[in-house]
N, C-alpha and C positions, 0 to 999 in steps of 0.2 A: 267791280267784283272780278277776281281772277278766276278764269275758267281752266280746268285741267283738260287739255286737249290730247293727252297721250293716247287714249284709247282710239280716238278717231284717226290720229296720225299713224299709229301702228297698223290699224286695219288697212289704211290707204297703202302703206308700205308693203304689207303682206300681199295685197292684190297685185301690186307691181311685181313682186317676186314670183307670183303665180304665172304671170304673163311672160316672164323672162325665160329665154332658152339657154341661159348660162348664169353662173353665179353673179350676184350684183354686189358691188362694193359698198361700203358705208358712205364713201364719197358720192357715188351715184345716187344712192337713196337720199342723202342729204340735199343734193341739188334738186331732186324731185320734190322733196318735202320742204324746201327752202329753209333749211336749218343747218346746224353744224354737224360734221361727221361724228364728233364725240358724242353728241346727243343721240344720234342713230345707234352708235355702238352700245351705249348704255341701255337703250330701249330693247335692242335686239338681244343683248346678253340675258335679259330676263326671259325672253321667249326661247332662247337656246336652253336655259336651265330647265324650262318646262318641256323641252323636246319638240317644240313647234318649228324651230329653224335650226340649221346647222351652219357652221362657217368652215370654209375651205381656205387654207392659207396658201401663199405663194402666187406665182404668175397664173392669172386666170382664176384666182380664188375670189371669194366673196361669200355672200349669204345665199342660202337656198332653203326652200321649204323642207321641213323634216317629216311632215305627215300630210296626208290627203286633206284638201280643203273641206271635204265632207265630214271629217273627224274633229274639226276645230269649231267651237262656237264663239260668239262674241263674248259670252260669259267666261269662257276659258281664257281668252286673251285678257279680259279685265282682271282675272285672278293672277295671271302671269305678270301683270304690271303691279302687283301688290294690293289689289282691290282698293284703288283710290275711291274717295267719296263720290257717290253718284249724284247727290243733290247738293246744290250750292246754297241751300237755306239751312238755317239752324237757329238755335236759341240766342237771344241777346246776352244772357248770362246763364251758364250751365249750372251754377249752384247759388241761386238767388236766396237772399234772406227775406225778400218781399213775398208775402203770401199770394198777391195778385200774380206776380211773375211765376211763382210755383204752379199756380192753376193754369196759366197760359202754357208753360212748358209741358205740363201733364197732358193737356189737350192736344198739343202739337206732336208729342212723342209718338203716339199711336199712328197718326196720319203719316208722319215721316217714315216710320217702320213699314207701314203698308205700301207706301209708294216705292220705297227702295226694294222691297220684296217682289213687287210686281215688275219693276224694271229688271231686276236680276233674273226673274223667271223668263222674261221676254228675251234678254240677252243670251240665255242658255238655249233658247229655242231657235236661234238664227245661226246658221253655219256660214263659214266663209264661202262655201260652195254657192249658197244662196246669194251672197253679195256678188260673187263672180258672175253668176247667171244674170243678175240685174245689170251689171256693168256691160256684159255682152249684148243684152237686149238693147241697152242705150246706144251702144256702138252701131248695132244693126239698124236702129231707127234713123241714125244719121248717115247711114251708108258708109261707115268707116270700118275697115278691116283692122284687127288688132295689130298686125304687122306694120300698118301705116300710122298707127297712133303715135302721137307725141304729147308730151306733157307741157301745157302752157297755162299757167295760172292767170294770165292776163286776157285769155280768150275763152269763150264758151264753145268755140267751134270744134274743139277736139277734146279728148278725154281728160 
């Protein structure tokens, strides 16, 4: 099953932007996220269109946050990414001729709608400021200062 990890990745990148004291290039974000700079530029372009980030061109340019972390919810970011499917489950056949399959689809439709509505409600209740506070709490528990933080996907010792 292919999972859409864009929301998680963009949230990660946005928190890095929040910690940066200067604009961050697509190349820097790509290294942090272990992806291609083109992928980062595409993701960030959707956030720029929504006004959540801005890009500065030229020497010293890069991506910066466009609004306060307290004004952006996870749901807002989900929408800026084009509202990708939140659930990786679905019907075996969307338009079955089989009456049994129709009954199964009907039973699952309501559950899927309720689950997605609950998830969207929760995403809209959590701000990036809350994620940032959680990150800083985790840093403090480890005795790490944000300025000393480095990104290492191969170790759990740092952020």
